[in-house]
C-alpha positions, 0 to 999 in steps of 0.5 A: 259603845264606840271603842276608841281603837275603832276610830283611831286606827283607821285614823292613823292609816289614812294620816299615813296614806294621806302624808304619802300621797302629799309627798308624791310617794308610791304608798302601795309599793312602799306597804309591800316592801314593809310587808316583806320586811315584817314577814322576814322579821317574824320568821327570824322571831318564830323559833323563839315564840315557839320556844316560849309557848312550849315552855309554859 
């Protein structure tokens, strides 16, 4: 049985990359910038997540 997420996730990634290429944007650099921001957000959330996990 094929799961829907096995098709949809690569499809969404492909659409994002193709739209970026169509608009002549450097997709890789934009991805790296977004990843850096994501890491910063994760580090800010980390103490709160540890608190929630330890209170269970």
